C-alpha distance (Angstrom), angle and dihedral (degrees) to the residues before:
residue distance angle dihedral
M1 . . .
P2 3.82 . .
G3 3.77 116.0 .
V4 3.81 94.9 17.3
H5 3.79 119.5 99.3
S6 3.77 120.2 -175.9
F7 3.74 122.5 -175.2
S8 3.75 126.3 -173.4
G9 3.74 124.1 -132.7
S10 3.79 121.6 21.5
M11 3.80 95.3 -18.9
A12 3.80 115.7 110.7
T13 3.78 123.5 -117.5
H14 3.82 113.7 -115.3
H15 3.77 122.3 -156.5
H16 3.77 118.4 -172.4
G17 3.78 96.6 -171.8
P18 3.77 131.5 117.5
M19 3.78 92.8 -83.1
S20 3.80 98.2 52.8
G21 3.78 114.5 102.8
H22 3.78 101.6 -125.2
M23 3.75 138.3 7.4
F24 3.79 119.0 -161.3
G25 3.80 92.6 -19.1
R26 3.82 95.0 -53.1
A27 3.77 126.8 105.2
V28 3.78 115.0 -106.8
N29 3.80 116.4 -130.1
R30 3.80 106.1 -113.7
R31 3.79 95.6 162.7
I32 3.77 114.4 126.3
G33 3.80 95.8 -166.9
P34 3.77 139.4 -17.7
D35 3.79 111.4 -46.3
R36 3.78 126.0 -137.7
N37 3.83 94.9 -89.2
V38 3.80 92.4 52.5
Q39 3.80 91.5 48.4
L40 3.82 92.1 46.3
S41 3.79 91.9 50.2
L42 3.80 90.4 50.8
W43 3.82 92.8 48.0
S44 3.80 91.0 46.2
A45 3.81 88.3 56.2
V46 3.81 91.1 51.1
F47 3.82 92.7 45.7
S48 3.82 91.6 46.6
W49 3.79 91.6 53.2
V50 3.81 91.6 48.4
L51 3.82 88.5 53.2
I52 3.81 91.7 46.8
V53 3.81 91.7 51.8
L54 3.81 90.5 47.7
A55 3.82 90.8 49.6
W56 3.79 90.7 50.4
A57 3.81 90.6 48.6
L58 3.81 90.0 51.7
V59 3.79 91.1 52.7
E60 3.79 90.4 49.4
Q61 3.80 89.3 52.3
A62 3.81 91.8 45.6
A63 3.80 95.0 53.8
P64 3.80 118.2 105.4
E65 3.78 113.6 -91.4
S66 3.75 122.2 -117.6
S67 3.76 120.7 -141.4
T68 3.79 113.1 -97.7
L69 3.76 135.1 -177.6
F70 3.82 90.4 -94.9
H71 3.80 91.3 54.7
K72 3.80 90.6 53.3
L73 3.81 96.6 41.7
F74 3.78 95.9 48.2
D75 3.81 96.1 31.3
L76 3.81 91.8 -121.2
P77 3.80 120.6 172.2
V78 3.79 116.8 -107.2
R79 3.80 118.2 -141.2
G80 3.80 106.7 -137.2
V81 3.81 99.0 -177.9
W82 3.78 136.3 63.6
N83 3.80 117.8 -93.4
L84 3.81 98.0 -123.2
A85 3.81 94.7 -168.1
Q86 3.79 89.9 60.7
V87 3.81 91.5 45.3
K88 3.83 89.7 52.5
G89 3.81 88.2 49.9
A90 3.80 89.8 52.2
I91 3.81 90.9 50.1
F92 3.81 89.8 50.3
L93 3.83 92.1 49.1
S94 3.80 90.3 48.1
M95 3.81 91.4 52.2
V96 3.82 91.8 48.6
A97 3.82 89.6 48.1
F98 3.80 89.3 50.6
I99 3.82 92.8 50.9
V100 3.81 92.7 46.4
S101 3.80 93.3 46.9
V102 3.82 93.0 47.4
A103 3.82 89.5 50.4
G104 3.81 89.6 50.0
L105 3.80 90.6 47.7
I106 3.80 90.8 52.0
L107 3.82 89.9 50.6
N108 3.79 90.1 47.4
I109 3.82 93.3 49.2
S110 3.82 90.1 49.7
R111 3.83 88.3 61.0
L112 3.82 97.8 51.6
K113 3.80 94.2 109.0
R114 3.80 104.5 108.0
N115 3.79 131.5 60.9
K116 3.80 93.5 -111.5
D117 3.82 94.3 49.0
H118 3.78 114.2 104.7
L119 3.75 140.6 179.1
H120 3.81 109.8 -103.2
P121 3.81 106.6 -120.4
L122 3.81 90.7 -154.6
L123 3.80 89.4 61.9
V124 3.79 93.2 50.1
L125 3.80 90.4 47.0
A126 3.82 90.9 47.0
V127 3.82 90.9 53.0
V128 3.81 92.2 50.3
T129 3.81 94.8 42.3
S130 3.80 97.1 45.9
F131 3.80 91.5 46.3
S132 3.81 91.8 48.1
L133 3.80 93.5 47.7
G134 3.81 94.1 45.8
V135 3.80 94.5 47.6
G136 3.80 92.6 40.4
F137 3.80 93.4 51.7
A138 3.81 92.2 44.0
V139 3.83 92.8 50.5
L140 3.81 94.2 45.5
F141 3.79 94.6 47.8
Protein backbone atom coordinates (compact mmCIF):
# COMPACT_ATOMS: atom_id res chain seq x y z
CA MET A 1 0.00 0.00 0.00
CA PRO A 2 1.67 3.29 -1.02
CA GLY A 3 2.42 5.69 1.78
CA VAL A 4 2.10 3.09 4.54
CA HIS A 5 5.22 1.51 5.99
CA SER A 6 4.94 -1.24 8.56
CA PHE A 7 7.92 -2.71 10.27
CA SER A 8 7.91 -5.66 12.58
CA GLY A 9 9.66 -5.73 15.89
CA SER A 10 10.56 -2.55 17.73
CA MET A 11 10.29 -0.29 14.68
CA ALA A 12 7.38 2.15 14.69
CA THR A 13 4.61 2.09 12.13
CA HIS A 14 4.47 5.21 9.93
CA HIS A 15 1.33 6.32 8.17
CA HIS A 16 1.55 9.17 5.72
CA GLY A 17 -2.17 9.57 5.17
CA PRO A 18 -4.51 12.45 5.87
CA MET A 19 -4.92 11.47 9.51
CA SER A 20 -1.25 11.29 10.44
CA GLY A 21 0.03 14.26 12.40
CA HIS A 22 2.96 15.37 10.28
CA MET A 23 4.47 14.55 6.95
CA PHE A 24 8.05 15.57 6.26
CA GLY A 25 8.04 18.13 9.06
CA ARG A 26 4.90 19.93 7.85
CA ALA A 27 1.45 19.73 9.36
CA VAL A 28 -1.05 17.72 7.36
CA ASN A 29 -4.40 19.39 6.69
CA ARG A 30 -6.99 17.37 8.60
CA ARG A 31 -9.69 20.03 8.50
CA ILE A 32 -12.98 18.85 7.11
CA GLY A 33 -14.48 22.32 6.69
CA PRO A 34 -13.93 25.84 7.91
CA ASP A 35 -13.38 25.94 11.66
CA ARG A 36 -14.85 28.47 14.06
CA ASN A 37 -11.96 30.96 13.72
CA VAL A 38 -12.21 30.99 9.93
CA GLN A 39 -15.97 31.50 10.09
CA LEU A 40 -15.63 34.24 12.71
CA SER A 41 -13.02 36.06 10.65
CA LEU A 42 -15.29 35.93 7.60
CA TRP A 43 -18.31 37.18 9.56
CA SER A 44 -16.22 39.93 11.16
CA ALA A 45 -15.33 41.13 7.65
CA VAL A 46 -19.00 41.18 6.65
CA PHE A 47 -20.04 42.94 9.87
CA SER A 48 -17.20 45.47 9.54
CA TRP A 49 -18.28 46.37 6.02
CA VAL A 50 -21.90 46.78 7.12
CA LEU A 51 -20.70 49.18 9.83
CA ILE A 52 -18.50 51.07 7.35
CA VAL A 53 -21.41 51.51 4.93
CA LEU A 54 -23.65 52.69 7.78
CA ALA A 55 -20.98 55.17 8.92
CA TRP A 56 -20.65 56.51 5.40
CA ALA A 57 -24.45 56.83 5.13
CA LEU A 58 -24.51 58.78 8.41
CA VAL A 59 -21.90 61.20 7.10
CA GLU A 60 -23.89 61.68 3.91
CA GLN A 61 -26.96 62.47 6.00
CA ALA A 62 -24.97 64.80 8.26
CA ALA A 63 -23.60 66.92 5.42
CA PRO A 64 -25.06 70.39 4.90
CA GLU A 65 -27.97 70.46 2.49
CA SER A 66 -27.85 72.38 -0.73
CA SER A 67 -30.87 74.22 -1.98
CA THR A 68 -32.84 72.27 -4.57
CA LEU A 69 -35.89 72.94 -6.66
CA PHE A 70 -38.08 71.21 -4.06
CA HIS A 71 -36.76 73.47 -1.31
CA LYS A 72 -37.67 76.54 -3.35
CA LEU A 73 -41.04 75.27 -4.57
CA PHE A 74 -42.28 74.12 -1.19
CA ASP A 75 -40.42 76.76 0.84
CA LEU A 76 -38.55 74.11 2.82
CA PRO A 77 -35.75 75.08 5.20
CA VAL A 78 -32.21 74.25 4.10
CA ARG A 79 -29.76 73.02 6.74
CA GLY A 80 -26.47 74.81 6.08
CA VAL A 81 -24.36 73.18 8.81
CA TRP A 82 -23.13 69.69 9.60
CA ASN A 83 -25.24 67.57 11.96
CA LEU A 84 -22.56 66.85 14.56
CA ALA A 85 -24.58 64.15 16.34
CA GLN A 86 -24.65 62.10 13.15
CA VAL A 87 -20.94 62.72 12.55
CA LYS A 88 -20.19 61.48 16.10
CA GLY A 89 -22.31 58.41 15.35
CA ALA A 90 -20.29 57.81 12.19
CA ILE A 91 -17.03 58.11 14.14
CA PHE A 92 -18.35 55.61 16.70
CA LEU A 93 -19.42 53.15 13.97
CA SER A 94 -16.02 53.51 12.30
CA MET A 95 -14.23 52.73 15.57
CA VAL A 96 -16.42 49.67 16.18
CA ALA A 97 -15.79 48.53 12.59
CA PHE A 98 -12.05 48.97 13.16
CA ILE A 99 -12.11 46.91 16.37
CA VAL A 100 -14.20 44.15 14.77
CA SER A 101 -12.04 44.01 11.65
CA VAL A 102 -8.79 43.93 13.66
CA ALA A 103 -10.21 41.08 15.77
CA GLY A 104 -11.15 39.23 12.58
CA LEU A 105 -7.70 39.86 11.13
CA ILE A 106 -6.07 38.45 14.26
CA LEU A 107 -8.27 35.34 14.00
CA ASN A 108 -7.43 35.05 10.31
CA ILE A 109 -3.68 35.40 10.92
CA SER A 110 -3.86 32.72 13.62
CA ARG A 111 -5.08 30.27 10.95
CA LEU A 112 -2.31 30.86 8.39
CA LYS A 113 -0.69 27.48 8.95
CA ARG A 114 -1.51 25.50 5.80
CA ASN A 115 -0.66 26.11 2.16
CA LYS A 116 -4.26 26.84 1.20
CA ASP A 117 -4.82 29.31 4.05
CA HIS A 118 -4.84 32.93 2.98
CA LEU A 119 -5.28 36.38 4.40
CA HIS A 120 -8.75 37.69 3.57
CA PRO A 121 -8.25 40.89 1.54
CA LEU A 122 -11.67 42.18 2.66
CA LEU A 123 -10.46 42.13 6.27
CA VAL A 124 -7.28 44.04 5.46
CA LEU A 125 -9.28 46.55 3.43
CA ALA A 126 -11.85 46.86 6.23
CA VAL A 127 -9.09 47.62 8.77
CA VAL A 128 -7.58 50.32 6.54
CA THR A 129 -10.94 51.82 5.53
CA SER A 130 -12.48 51.90 9.01
CA PHE A 131 -9.31 53.40 10.48
CA SER A 132 -9.12 56.02 7.72
CA LEU A 133 -12.78 56.97 8.06
CA GLY A 134 -12.66 57.15 11.86
CA VAL A 135 -9.49 59.24 11.96
CA GLY A 136 -10.60 61.38 9.02
CA PHE A 137 -13.97 62.17 10.58
CA ALA A 138 -12.40 62.83 13.99
CA VAL A 139 -9.78 65.21 12.53
CA LEU A 140 -12.28 67.09 10.36
CA PHE A 141 -14.81 67.54 13.15
